[in-house]
Structure formats: structure tokens, C-alpha cells
C-alpha positions as CSV (number, residue, x, y, z in Angstrom):
1,M,0.0,0.0,0.0
2,R,2.5,2.5,-1.2
3,I,1.7,6.2,-1.1
4,Q,2.7,6.6,-4.7
5,L,0.1,4.1,-5.7
6,L,-2.6,5.7,-3.5
7,G,-1.7,9.1,-4.9
8,S,-2.5,7.9,-8.4
9,I,-5.9,6.7,-7.2
10,V,-6.8,10.2,-6.4
11,G,-6.5,11.1,-10.0
12,L,-9.3,8.6,-10.9
13,A,-11.8,11.2,-9.4
14,A,-14.8,10.7,-7.2
15,V,-15.5,11.6,-3.7
16,A,-15.4,10.1,-0.2
17,T,-18.6,8.6,1.0
18,A,-21.3,11.2,1.6
19,A,-24.1,11.3,4.0
20,G,-25.0,12.6,7.5
21,V,-26.6,11.8,10.9
22,A,-27.9,13.8,13.9
23,R,-31.3,13.2,15.4
24,A,-30.9,10.1,17.5
25,D,-34.6,9.4,17.7
26,N,-34.9,9.2,13.9
27,A,-31.6,7.6,13.3
28,D,-33.0,4.1,12.5
29,A,-35.0,5.3,9.4
30,E,-33.7,3.7,6.3
31,D,-34.8,3.8,2.7
32,S,-35.6,0.5,1.0
33,L,-32.8,1.0,-1.5
34,Q,-30.0,2.9,0.3
35,P,-29.1,4.2,3.7
36,V,-30.8,7.3,5.1
37,M,-28.8,9.7,7.2
38,V,-29.7,12.8,9.3
39,T,-26.5,14.3,10.7
40,A,-25.7,16.4,7.6
41,T,-29.2,17.9,7.4
42,R,-30.9,17.0,10.8
43,I,-33.6,15.1,9.0
44,P,-33.6,11.7,7.3
45,T,-32.1,12.1,3.9
46,P,-31.0,9.4,1.3
47,E,-27.2,9.2,1.1
48,S,-27.1,10.0,-2.6
49,Q,-28.8,13.4,-1.9
50,I,-26.2,14.7,0.6
51,A,-23.3,16.9,-0.5
52,S,-21.3,16.7,2.7
53,S,-18.3,14.4,3.2
54,V,-19.3,11.6,5.6
55,T,-18.1,8.2,6.8
56,I,-20.6,5.7,8.1
57,I,-19.6,2.9,10.5
58,T,-22.2,0.3,11.2
59,A,-22.6,-2.2,14.1
60,D,-21.8,-5.0,11.8
61,Q,-18.5,-3.4,10.9
62,I,-17.6,-2.9,14.5
63,A,-18.5,-6.5,15.3
64,A,-16.4,-7.8,12.4
65,S,-13.3,-5.9,13.6
66,Q,-13.9,-6.8,17.2
67,A,-13.2,-3.3,18.3
68,T,-13.9,-2.6,22.0
69,S,-13.4,1.2,22.3
70,L,-14.1,4.2,20.1
71,P,-10.4,4.8,19.3
72,D,-10.2,1.3,17.8
73,V,-12.9,2.3,15.4
74,L,-12.2,5.9,14.5
75,K,-8.4,5.6,13.8
76,Y,-9.2,4.3,10.3
77,V,-11.6,7.1,9.3
78,P,-10.3,9.3,6.5
79,G,-9.6,12.9,7.3
80,L,-9.1,12.1,11.0
81,N,-5.8,11.7,12.9
82,L,-6.2,10.0,16.3
83,V,-3.6,10.5,19.1
84,Q,-3.8,8.3,22.2
85,S,-1.3,8.9,25.0
86,G,-0.9,5.2,25.9
87,G,-3.0,2.1,25.9
88,P,-6.7,1.5,26.5
89,G,-8.3,4.3,28.4
90,A,-5.6,6.8,27.9
91,Q,-6.3,10.4,26.9
92,T,-7.4,10.3,23.3
93,S,-7.8,13.3,20.9
94,I,-8.9,13.6,17.3
95,F,-7.6,16.2,14.7
96,M,-10.2,16.4,11.9
97,R,-9.1,17.8,8.6
98,G,-6.1,19.3,10.3
99,T,-8.1,21.4,12.8
100,N,-7.4,21.4,16.5
101,S,-8.4,18.6,18.9
102,N,-11.2,20.7,20.4
103,H,-12.8,21.5,17.0
104,T,-15.0,18.4,16.7
105,K,-18.6,18.3,18.0
106,V,-19.4,14.9,19.6
107,L,-23.0,13.7,20.0
108,V,-24.3,10.5,21.6
109,D,-28.0,9.9,21.0
110,G,-28.6,13.6,20.5
111,V,-26.6,14.6,23.6
112,D,-23.6,17.0,23.4
113,V,-21.1,15.0,25.5
114,S,-18.3,17.5,25.7
115,D,-17.2,18.3,29.3
116,P,-17.5,22.0,30.2
117,S,-14.8,21.6,32.9
118,T,-11.9,20.6,30.6
119,P,-9.4,23.3,29.9
120,N,-9.8,23.5,26.1
121,G,-13.2,21.8,25.8
122,S,-12.0,18.8,23.9
123,F,-13.7,15.4,24.2
124,D,-11.7,12.5,25.5
125,F,-12.5,9.5,23.2
126,G,-10.3,7.0,25.2
127,Q,-12.9,5.7,27.7
128,F,-15.9,5.3,25.3
129,L,-16.9,1.6,24.8
130,V,-18.7,0.5,21.7
131,Q,-20.7,-2.7,22.2
132,D,-24.1,-0.8,22.3
133,I,-23.4,1.3,19.2
134,E,-25.8,0.9,16.2
135,R,-23.7,3.2,14.0
136,I,-21.3,6.1,14.0
137,E,-21.4,8.9,11.4
138,V,-18.5,11.3,10.9
139,L,-19.4,14.5,9.2
140,R,-16.4,16.5,8.0
141,G,-16.0,20.2,7.4
142,P,-17.3,23.3,9.3
143,Q,-20.8,22.5,10.6
144,S,-21.7,25.4,13.0
145,G,-24.5,26.4,10.7
146,L,-26.5,23.5,12.2
147,Y,-24.6,22.6,15.4
148,G,-23.1,25.8,16.8
149,S,-19.9,25.9,18.8
150,D,-17.1,23.2,18.5
151,A,-18.1,22.1,14.9
152,I,-15.1,23.8,13.2
153,G,-13.6,20.5,11.9
154,G,-16.8,18.5,11.8
155,V,-19.3,16.4,13.8
156,I,-19.1,12.8,15.2
157,N,-22.5,11.4,15.9
158,I,-22.9,8.1,17.8
159,I,-26.3,6.3,17.8
160,T,-26.9,3.4,20.1
161,R,-29.1,0.4,19.5
162,N,-32.9,0.4,19.7
163,G,-35.0,-2.5,20.9
164,S,-37.6,-4.3,18.7
165,G,-39.3,-7.6,18.5
166,P,-39.1,-10.4,21.1
167,A,-36.6,-10.0,23.9
168,Q,-33.0,-10.9,22.9
169,W,-30.3,-11.5,25.4
170,V,-26.7,-11.1,24.4
171,G,-23.6,-11.9,26.4
172,A,-19.9,-11.8,25.6
173,L,-16.7,-12.7,27.4
174,E,-13.1,-12.2,26.2
175,G,-9.5,-12.2,27.4
176,G,-6.0,-11.8,26.1
177,S,-2.8,-9.9,26.2
178,F,-2.0,-7.1,28.6
179,Q,-4.1,-8.8,31.3
180,T,-7.2,-8.1,29.3
181,F,-10.5,-9.4,30.7
182,N,-13.7,-7.9,29.2
183,Q,-17.4,-8.7,29.7
184,A,-20.6,-7.4,28.1
185,A,-24.3,-8.1,28.5
186,A,-27.4,-6.7,26.9
187,V,-31.1,-7.2,26.5
188,R,-33.2,-5.6,23.7
189,G,-36.7,-6.0,22.5
190,S,-40.3,-4.5,22.6
191,Q,-43.6,-5.3,24.1
192,D,-46.7,-3.7,22.6
193,A,-46.1,0.0,22.6
194,F,-42.9,-0.2,24.7
195,N,-39.4,-0.8,23.4
196,Y,-36.2,-1.1,25.4
197,A,-32.5,-1.7,25.2
198,V,-30.2,-2.1,28.3
199,N,-26.5,-2.6,28.0
200,V,-23.6,-3.2,30.5
201,E,-19.9,-3.4,29.5
202,H,-16.8,-3.9,31.6
203,E,-13.4,-3.5,30.0
204,H,-10.2,-4.3,32.0
205,T,-6.6,-4.0,30.8
206,G,-4.2,-4.7,33.7
207,S,-0.8,-4.1,32.2
208,T,0.0,-2.1,29.1
209,P,3.6,-1.0,28.5
210,V,3.5,2.8,27.7
211,T,6.7,4.5,28.9
212,P,9.7,4.0,26.5
213,L,12.6,2.4,28.5
214,E,15.1,4.9,27.2
215,L,13.2,7.7,29.1
216,L,13.7,5.9,32.4
217,A,16.8,6.3,34.7
218,P,19.3,3.4,34.7
219,G,18.0,0.5,36.7
220,E,14.5,2.0,37.0
221,G,11.7,-0.4,36.3
222,R,8.7,0.5,34.0
223,R,5.3,0.7,35.6
224,N,2.7,-0.4,33.1
225,D,-0.7,1.3,32.6
226,Y,-3.9,-0.1,34.2
227,D,-7.4,0.7,33.0
228,D,-10.8,-0.5,34.3
229,N,-14.0,0.8,32.7
230,L,-17.6,0.0,33.6
231,T,-20.3,1.5,31.3
232,A,-24.0,1.1,31.4
233,S,-26.5,2.5,29.0
234,T,-30.2,2.3,28.2
235,K,-32.7,3.4,25.5
236,L,-36.4,3.3,26.2
237,G,-39.4,4.3,24.0
238,Y,-43.1,4.4,24.2
239,T,-45.4,4.9,21.2
240,V,-48.8,6.4,22.1
241,N,-50.1,6.3,18.5
242,S,-48.8,6.7,15.0
243,N,-48.3,10.5,15.5
244,L,-46.9,10.6,19.1
245,D,-44.1,8.8,20.9
246,F,-41.7,9.4,23.8
247,G,-38.2,8.2,24.6
248,V,-35.4,8.3,27.2
249,V,-31.7,7.5,26.7
250,G,-29.0,7.4,29.4
251,R,-25.4,6.4,29.8
252,Y,-23.2,6.1,32.8
253,T,-19.4,5.5,32.8
254,D,-17.1,4.8,35.8
255,T,-13.3,4.5,35.0
256,H,-10.0,4.0,36.9
257,L,-6.8,4.7,35.0
258,H,-3.3,4.2,36.5
259,F,-0.5,5.8,34.4
260,T,3.0,7.1,34.6
261,G,2.9,10.8,34.8
262,D,5.7,13.4,34.4
263,N,8.0,14.7,37.1
264,F,9.0,18.3,36.2
265,N,10.6,18.9,39.6
266,V,13.9,17.3,38.4
267,V,16.2,18.5,35.6
268,P,15.9,17.2,33.0
269,A,12.2,16.2,33.5
270,A,11.5,12.5,33.5
271,P,8.8,9.9,34.0
272,D,7.4,10.0,37.6
273,A,8.8,7.3,39.9
274,N,5.2,6.9,41.3
275,Q,2.1,6.1,39.3
276,S,-0.7,8.7,39.0
277,E,-4.3,7.8,39.1
278,T,-7.4,9.3,37.5
279,D,-10.9,8.3,38.5
280,T,-13.7,9.5,36.4
281,S,-17.5,9.2,36.5
282,G,-20.0,10.7,34.1
283,Y,-23.5,10.3,33.1
284,D,-25.7,11.8,30.4
285,G,-29.3,11.5,29.6
286,R,-32.0,12.8,27.3
287,A,-35.8,12.7,27.3
288,F,-37.8,13.6,24.3
289,G,-41.3,13.8,22.8
290,H,-41.9,13.4,19.1
291,L,-45.1,14.6,17.4
292,L,-46.4,14.6,13.9
293,L,-49.1,17.0,12.8
294,L,-50.9,18.1,9.5
295,D,-50.9,14.5,8.1
296,G,-47.2,14.1,8.8
297,R,-46.1,17.3,7.0
298,L,-45.0,18.8,10.3
299,D,-42.5,16.7,12.3
300,Q,-41.6,18.1,15.8
301,T,-39.3,17.0,18.6
302,L,-38.9,18.6,22.0
303,D,-36.2,17.3,24.3
304,V,-34.2,18.0,27.4
305,A,-30.6,16.7,27.9
306,Y,-28.3,16.7,30.9
307,T,-24.6,15.7,31.4
308,R,-22.3,15.7,34.4
309,N,-18.7,14.7,34.5
310,R,-16.3,14.3,37.5
311,S,-12.6,13.7,37.1
312,D,-10.3,13.2,40.1
313,T,-6.6,12.9,39.4
314,F,-3.9,12.2,42.1
315,A,-0.2,12.4,41.6
316,L,2.2,12.0,44.6
317,D,4.4,15.0,43.4
318,S,1.6,17.5,42.5
319,G,-1.3,16.3,44.8
320,E,-4.9,16.0,43.9
321,S,-6.9,17.9,41.2
322,L,-10.7,17.7,40.8
323,D,-12.8,18.8,37.8
324,I,-16.6,18.8,37.8
325,G,-18.7,20.1,34.8
326,Q,-22.3,19.8,33.8
327,R,-24.6,20.9,31.0
328,L,-28.4,21.3,30.9
329,K,-29.9,21.8,27.4
330,F,-33.5,22.3,26.1
331,D,-34.0,21.7,22.3
332,Y,-36.9,22.1,19.9
333,Q,-36.8,21.1,16.3
334,G,-39.4,21.2,13.6
335,A,-39.4,20.0,10.0
336,F,-42.2,21.3,7.7
337,K,-42.6,19.8,4.2
338,L,-43.6,22.9,2.1
339,I,-44.0,20.8,-1.0
340,D,-42.7,17.3,-1.9
341,S,-39.4,18.8,-3.0
342,Q,-39.0,21.5,-0.4
343,T,-38.6,21.0,3.4
344,L,-38.0,23.7,5.9
345,V,-36.1,22.7,9.1
346,F,-36.1,25.1,12.1
347,G,-35.1,24.8,15.7
348,A,-34.3,26.6,18.9
349,E,-32.0,25.7,21.8
350,H,-31.1,26.9,25.3
351,A,-28.0,25.5,27.1
352,R,-26.4,26.2,30.4
353,D,-22.8,25.1,31.0
354,E,-21.3,25.2,34.5
355,I,-18.2,24.1,36.4
356,S,-18.1,23.7,40.1
357,E,-14.5,22.5,40.4
358,P,-11.7,23.7,40.3
359,I,-13.6,27.1,40.1
360,D,-17.3,28.1,40.1
361,A,-18.4,29.6,36.8
362,G,-21.1,29.3,34.1
363,L,-22.5,30.6,30.9
364,S,-25.7,30.4,28.9
365,I,-26.2,30.0,25.1
366,D,-29.5,30.7,23.2
367,S,-29.6,29.5,19.6
368,G,-31.9,29.3,16.6
369,Y,-31.4,27.8,13.1
370,L,-33.1,27.5,9.8
371,E,-32.4,25.1,6.9
372,L,-34.0,24.7,3.5
373,Q,-33.6,21.3,1.9
374,S,-34.7,21.1,-1.7
375,Q,-34.4,19.0,-4.9
376,L,-34.9,19.6,-8.6
377,A,-35.9,16.9,-11.1
378,Q,-34.1,14.2,-9.0
379,R,-30.8,15.6,-10.2
380,L,-30.0,18.6,-8.1
381,F,-30.2,18.4,-4.3
382,S,-29.2,21.1,-1.9
383,A,-29.2,22.1,1.8
384,I,-28.8,25.7,2.9
385,N,-28.7,26.6,6.6
386,V,-28.0,29.5,8.9
387,R,-27.7,29.7,12.7
388,Y,-27.5,32.4,15.3
389,D,-25.9,31.7,18.7
390,S,-26.1,34.3,21.6
391,N,-23.6,33.6,24.4
392,S,-24.0,35.3,27.7
393,L,-20.3,36.0,27.9
394,F,-18.9,36.9,24.5
395,G,-22.0,38.0,22.6
396,H,-23.4,36.5,19.4
397,K,-22.2,34.6,16.4
398,A,-23.9,33.9,13.0
399,T,-22.8,30.9,10.9
400,Y,-24.0,29.2,7.7
401,R,-23.5,26.3,5.3
402,I,-24.5,25.8,1.6
403,A,-24.2,22.2,0.3
404,P,-25.4,21.3,-3.2
405,T,-25.0,17.9,-5.0
406,Y,-25.7,16.9,-8.6
407,V,-26.5,13.2,-9.4
408,I,-26.2,11.6,-12.9
409,S,-27.9,8.3,-12.2
410,E,-27.3,7.0,-15.8
411,T,-23.6,7.0,-15.3
412,G,-23.4,6.5,-11.5
413,T,-21.8,9.9,-11.0
414,Q,-22.3,12.3,-8.1
415,L,-20.8,15.8,-8.0
416,R,-20.6,17.5,-4.6
417,A,-19.7,20.9,-3.1
418,S,-20.1,22.7,0.1
419,V,-19.0,25.9,1.9
420,G,-19.6,26.8,5.5
421,T,-18.4,28.5,8.6
422,G,-17.6,27.3,12.1
423,F,-16.7,28.6,15.5
424,K,-15.3,27.4,18.9
425,A,-16.4,29.4,21.9
426,P,-13.7,30.0,24.6
427,T,-14.0,27.6,27.5
428,L,-15.0,28.5,31.1
429,S,-11.4,27.6,32.2
430,Q,-9.8,29.9,29.6
431,L,-12.1,32.7,30.6
432,F,-11.9,32.4,34.4
433,Q,-9.3,29.9,35.7
434,N,-6.1,31.5,37.1
435,F,-2.8,29.8,37.8
436,P,-1.0,32.3,40.0
437,P,1.6,33.7,40.2
438,T,2.5,33.3,36.5
439,F,-0.6,32.6,34.4
440,F,-4.1,34.3,34.4
441,A,-7.4,33.8,32.7
442,N,-8.6,36.2,30.0
443,P,-12.4,37.1,30.2
444,N,-12.1,39.1,26.9
445,L,-11.4,36.1,24.7
446,K,-13.3,35.9,21.4
447,P,-14.5,32.7,19.7
448,E,-12.1,30.9,17.3
449,T,-13.6,30.9,13.8
450,S,-13.3,29.1,10.5
451,I,-14.5,29.1,6.9
452,G,-14.1,26.0,4.8
453,W,-15.1,24.5,1.5
454,D,-14.8,21.3,-0.4
455,L,-15.4,19.8,-3.9
456,G,-15.8,16.1,-4.6
457,I,-16.9,13.5,-7.1
458,E,-17.9,9.9,-6.7
459,Q,-18.1,7.4,-9.6
460,A,-19.4,3.9,-9.9
461,L,-17.6,1.5,-12.3
462,L,-18.0,-2.1,-13.6
463,A,-21.6,-2.5,-12.8
464,N,-21.2,-0.9,-9.4
465,T,-18.6,-3.4,-8.2
466,V,-16.1,-0.6,-8.1
467,R,-16.5,2.8,-6.6
468,V,-13.9,5.5,-6.6
469,G,-14.0,9.0,-5.1
470,A,-12.0,12.0,-4.0
471,T,-12.8,15.2,-2.1
472,Y,-10.6,18.3,-1.9
473,F,-11.0,20.4,1.2
474,H,-9.7,23.8,2.4
475,I,-10.2,25.5,5.8
476,R,-9.0,28.8,7.1
477,L,-8.8,29.2,10.9
478,R,-8.8,32.7,12.6
479,D,-8.5,34.1,16.1
480,L,-7.1,30.8,17.5
481,I,-6.6,30.9,21.2
482,D,-2.9,30.6,22.4
483,S,-0.7,32.0,25.1
484,N,0.9,35.4,24.6
485,D,4.6,35.9,24.1
486,A,5.2,36.3,27.9
487,F,3.2,33.1,28.6
488,T,1.1,34.9,31.2
489,T,-2.4,34.6,29.6
490,N,-4.3,33.4,26.5
491,I,-5.1,35.7,23.6
492,N,-6.7,35.4,20.2
493,V,-3.6,35.5,18.1
494,D,-3.0,32.5,15.8
495,K,-4.1,31.9,12.2
496,A,-3.8,28.6,10.3
497,T,-4.8,27.0,7.0
498,T,-5.5,23.3,6.4
499,S,-6.2,21.7,3.0
500,G,-5.9,18.3,1.4
501,V,-7.6,15.4,-0.3
502,E,-9.6,12.5,1.0
503,S,-9.9,9.6,-1.5
504,F,-11.1,6.1,-1.7
505,V,-11.5,3.0,-3.9
506,S,-13.9,0.2,-2.9
507,Y,-14.1,-3.1,-4.8
508,R,-16.4,-6.1,-4.4
509,P,-15.2,-8.8,-6.7
510,W,-17.9,-11.2,-5.4
511,A,-20.6,-11.2,-2.8
512,A,-18.3,-12.7,-0.1
513,L,-15.4,-10.3,-0.4
514,T,-15.3,-6.5,0.0
515,L,-12.2,-4.3,-0.2
516,R,-11.8,-0.6,0.5
517,V,-8.7,1.6,0.4
518,D,-8.7,5.1,1.8
519,Y,-6.0,7.7,1.5
520,T,-5.9,11.2,3.0
521,Y,-3.3,13.9,2.3
522,T,-3.3,16.9,4.7
523,E,-1.4,20.1,4.8
524,A,-1.9,22.0,8.1
525,T,0.2,25.2,8.5
526,D,0.5,28.0,11.0
527,D,0.0,31.1,8.9
528,T,2.2,33.2,11.2
529,T,5.3,31.0,11.5
530,Q,4.7,29.0,8.3
531,Q,5.5,25.9,10.3
532,E,3.5,22.6,10.1
533,L,0.9,22.2,12.9
534,L,1.8,19.5,15.4
535,R,0.4,16.0,15.2
536,R,-1.0,16.4,11.7
537,P,0.6,13.7,9.5
538,K,0.5,14.6,5.8
539,N,-0.2,11.0,4.7
540,K,-2.6,8.5,6.0
541,A,-3.8,5.3,4.3
542,S,-5.9,2.3,5.3
543,L,-7.1,-1.0,3.8
544,D,-10.2,-2.7,5.0
545,A,-10.9,-6.2,3.9
546,N,-13.9,-8.5,4.8
547,W,-14.2,-12.1,3.6
548,Q,-17.2,-14.3,4.4
549,A,-15.3,-17.6,3.9
550,S,-18.4,-19.7,4.6
551,S,-21.8,-19.2,6.2
552,A,-20.2,-19.7,9.6
553,L,-16.7,-18.3,9.2
554,S,-15.6,-14.7,8.4
555,F,-12.3,-12.8,8.5
556,H,-11.6,-9.1,8.8
557,T,-8.3,-7.4,8.2
558,D,-7.3,-3.7,8.8
559,L,-4.0,-2.2,7.5
560,L,-3.2,1.3,8.6
561,Y,-0.3,3.5,7.6
562,V,0.3,6.9,9.2
563,G,3.1,9.0,7.8
564,P,5.7,11.1,9.7
565,W,4.4,14.2,11.6
566,D,5.9,17.0,13.7
567,D,5.7,16.8,17.5
568,I,7.4,18.0,20.6
569,P,9.3,15.2,22.4
570,R,7.8,14.3,25.8
571,Y,10.6,16.0,27.6
572,G,11.8,18.4,24.9
573,F,11.1,22.0,23.8
574,A,12.0,22.0,20.1
575,T,9.8,20.5,17.4
576,A,11.1,17.2,16.0
577,Q,9.7,14.8,13.4
578,S,8.2,11.6,14.6
579,P,8.5,8.6,12.3
580,G,5.4,7.1,10.7
581,N,4.0,3.7,11.6
582,F,2.3,0.8,9.9
583,T,0.1,-1.7,11.7
584,V,-2.0,-4.8,10.8
585,N,-4.9,-6.2,12.7
586,V,-6.6,-9.5,11.8
587,A,-9.9,-10.8,13.3
588,G,-11.9,-14.0,12.8
589,N,-15.4,-14.9,13.8
590,Y,-17.0,-18.4,13.7
591,T,-20.6,-19.1,14.3
592,V,-20.9,-22.5,16.0
593,T,-24.7,-22.4,16.3
594,S,-27.3,-19.7,15.8
595,N,-26.9,-18.9,19.5
596,F,-23.2,-19.3,20.1
597,E,-20.2,-17.7,18.4
598,V,-16.4,-17.8,19.1
599,Y,-14.0,-15.1,17.9
600,A,-10.3,-14.2,18.0
601,R,-8.1,-11.3,16.9
602,M,-4.4,-10.3,16.6
603,N,-3.6,-6.7,17.0
604,N,-0.4,-5.1,15.7
605,L,0.4,-8.4,13.9
606,L,3.9,-7.3,12.8
607,D,4.7,-6.2,16.4
608,R,5.7,-2.7,15.3
609,R,7.2,-0.5,18.1
610,Y,6.0,3.1,17.7
611,E,5.1,6.1,19.7
612,D,2.1,8.3,19.1
613,P,2.3,10.9,20.5
614,S,6.1,11.2,21.1
615,G,7.1,9.6,24.4
616,F,4.1,7.2,24.6
617,L,4.4,3.7,23.3
618,Q,1.4,2.1,21.5
619,P,0.5,-1.5,22.4
620,A,2.7,-4.2,20.9
621,F,1.5,-7.5,19.4
622,G,-1.5,-8.8,21.2
623,V,-3.8,-11.8,21.0
624,F,-7.4,-11.9,22.2
625,G,-10.2,-14.3,22.1
626,G,-13.8,-14.7,23.3
627,I,-17.3,-16.1,23.1
628,R,-20.6,-14.5,22.3
629,V,-24.0,-15.9,23.3
630,R,-27.5,-14.9,22.0
631,L,-30.7,-16.1,23.5
């Protein structure tokens, strides 16, 4: 899978898979011929009518790869660079299309799960387990015209499983390398007007080598990472009649992570001789009512969502730090079908973000948005939206997005384009949290902003057994928040530009075998210094292969190449280039009976030693196996 070969694929044309997803309560709607998404437009829309660049990951794909956590799934997505500071459970960030790690909106069943108490407002993907996920949809490009703050790089929307039909019980048990012992159990179904899904997962990894030995003092032993994660989730619904239904979703996570921190009290700095520990607990929930009026032409949803996160970190050298953040949000959305080819989407939101530790602060945001979705002669489809956000601290912000697509069904061609704006509001920590005597908050910070556009084409070939595509993207970032020259406070100072190409080729030579190659090229540059932005590799390529060898036996293989990138060494000050890496994962599933399945996988099959980020080893070769029971 050489980059030269993949670069030539880009010249074949066509665009990365399009689509979108957003309203969790409507997320299971599907057209009889093709998938239906809602993130890109907030209402169910056939994939071929969406101009935005999207990757869809289904529950079947997650099961085939035997992924257990969100980083295992997202690291293969084009346009994303995933950075995990260690093994399972470690801090994990995503840089989408070269934007910053806090520039991605993350939704779970319609709930904004970002933590108001984190210093830069980024979402930690490391502790999110995946066994209850129905699908994940990654929407790339500035999306604040529909989703407000955080959506500079894009949106990641996670939809969990619904229950339907007779009760089904599912249980799984697996173990393997690094003292891994995982369990999962779920029950899903429906009874008359009531549907339900309840899920419990426990992931335990007792010993993952993370600290490179060369960073340790002579004779000092390495202390491996330990992670324990218990997650419970539920999704309940009640249908009053064909026009009215109600639902509740909830998720609770309790984690314990032991890791080797940094000791900056010695010169030069070095890994701490004592392990640090972070205990986190968080829960989020959403209750909604869904009502159809005017013979179904007016579709309305009213909901309330709440999140609360607590993170307690203890290090022997620096003591204890506690962070507590919460968000309460009310949301109304309507979709009115003006005529068969024109739908007006409108909504209003009110959110209150608060932190109670380490400081006491809060802010409110009131928002409204409009979108016109239209089509002409089953050829031209478009979505135009505008949004207004009023923040109680920094004022207001207006954003927009225009996304047309043109379909030539006779040749299997789709042409796409979009342009939109985004913004990221300063966090409560950036506005109010001081670190005396040297660093102080800045209550006058403005939002970070962006404008971005992309152009793409997708083409079907050889009776639709081959599909090729490419999308060019360009994003300008302004007023980025960074420290001043004296390192005494944060100011709006930085400017940056990111651009590149996301391309793919998929091939299905016969029904039992599917192959897909993705290649992303990214340029991300600081406009002031003309230096490459950190942790943004220029080249990323992946191969995904699925083979149904028999009715009972299947194999899944993932190959991932990430090229070199600029980073600052763990105990350094000057930028240095980190080498790229290449990994191979292989998984096999065998169905013994309709109720019993065994599976096994090998991660990092070639046993490549690499650090990402610099100073943090990624897991070496590992073997895992388990059983799954359905009743």
C-alpha cells in the first residue's frame, strides 16, 4: 500500500462517501434502496442526496473488527488523525481535517457530551466503549450552521441500539494480552407500545507498557498502565399512537486509570517514579417527545438533555486535582414539508454550562437555526442553513452552510460541493481559571472561527462493483486561542490553514469479499510562523478487507499507515519529526450455532514498536479471544 500508488488513485476522481446523521430518535430510518442519514441535514435524507463528506460505520463493521473502544474504530476514518497517550483508556484526541483537537462536535443519541470543565473543551474518546453502538457517522467540514460551537472541523454522531421484537439477550466474554478481561451483556426488545435496550460493559486491561525504556533512569523499572471501565446504557421508548411517541436515553461511565505521569521537579524532566491515578465518573441523559401534525407534514421533537462529569486525578508529586462540569440543554426542532421537493427545518436551543471545580463559573447559550432542503428533477439536491448563537459572555455569532450535490444516475456519478463557517467558543477555564503567580485567565477572549469549502466527485464503475472518489477540502482558521509571548495569559492570536484530499477505492469482486482503500493527504500550516501544525501527518492510508469464507466463518483485516508528523518530544522543547507507523490487525469470527459464536483477533500483527504521541508507546503485538451468546 505505497503512497505513490494511492496518490495515483486520487486522479481517478470521485468523492469520499457522503451522508450525514444527527437526530438520534430518527436515526434508524432507512430507505428501502439505500441508507438514510440525518447528521448532515438534521432530517432523514438518502445518502445520494447529501453533499457533505461523511463516513458511516455500522454495528456489523464494529463487530467484524472486534473493536472494544471508540479509538479502535475511529483511527481508520479518512480525514481524522487519532492520538492516544498510551494504551486502552488513555487520553485520546482527534484532529479532523487538520483542525485542533477541540474542534469536533461529539453527540451521543442527540446529547452533546463535551465536558465544560476541561481546559480546552475537547472530548476524550479514550474511555468510550462500543458494544451498544448501532452506527457512527462522521461529518467533515465546518458545521456550525447547524450545530453551533465546536463544529469547526466537523461532527461525530454516535447512535446506540434500539430494541424491537421479542426479547433478545446477548452476552460476551473475552480475554487476552496485557491482562485483558472484558465482559458485556445486553437485553433488547419490545412489548406492545414499549421498546427497550439495556447494556452493560466492563473492560479491564491490567498491564500495558506505555513508557519507553530509554526515558527511564538506569535501573528504574517501568510501571505499566492499568485501566478499568464500567459502562451502562439504556434506551427506552413508548409509542402512544402513529403520531406521538416518547423516549429516554441514558449512559453512565465509571473508570479507573493508573498511568506514569511526568516529574517536572527534576532537571531534566523524567517519568514520575510513582504512578498517577485518574478516577472519572460521568452520566448523560436525554428525554424527548416526538409529534407529527398536519398529516405528517410537520415533524416536531422537543427534548431536554443533561450531562455531568467528574474527574479526580492524584499524583504524589503534585497532589490532587478535581474537575466537575455539567450541562443542561433544552432543544426544539421542527421540519415542515412545504411541498414534496422542499422541506424547511427550524429549531431553537437553550443550554447552560457550569463548572463547580476547580472554580465556580457558568454561561448560557441561546440559539436558533433554519435550513431549506430542496431538490430539482431528482438531479440537483441542496441544503442551505443559517444559525444564530447568543452567548451570555462573549456576545453573538452567526454561521451558515451551503451544500449542493448533482446526481447523474445513468452514469453512476455524483458531484458535490459545500461551503460553511464554524466557531469554537472560549471555555470557562480559559475565561476564568487563574494559575497564579504566573498565568491568568482572559475574560475578553473571542471565539475561534473558520470558513471552509470542499469539492468532490464519486463514480461507480464495472456494474457498481467498483466505486472511486475524491474530495478536496480547504479550511481557514482565525482568532485561534494561544498564550501570549510572555506566557502569562491566553489571547486570540493564531491563524492557520488546512487543506488536502480524501480519496477512496472500494471493490467487491464477489458477494463474499469486500475491499476498500482510503487515502488522506493533509497540509496544516501555522500562517504566522509558516510551520506545520503538530500531530497532523500529511499522509494516512488504510485498507479494510472483509471475507465471508463460509456461512459460519468470516475474516476481517485492517491495515493502517500513518506517515511522519511534527511533534514536541515528551521532555523536549523544540519541534522534531516523529517517524510514521504501519500496523496490521486480523480478526476471525466463527458461528458455532445460531446462539453461540467464538472469535479471536491479533492486533499489531507485525509487532511494530512506535510512539504516538512522542514519548508514549502504543500497544505491541496482542492476541485476544472470546465467546458471544445470544438467547
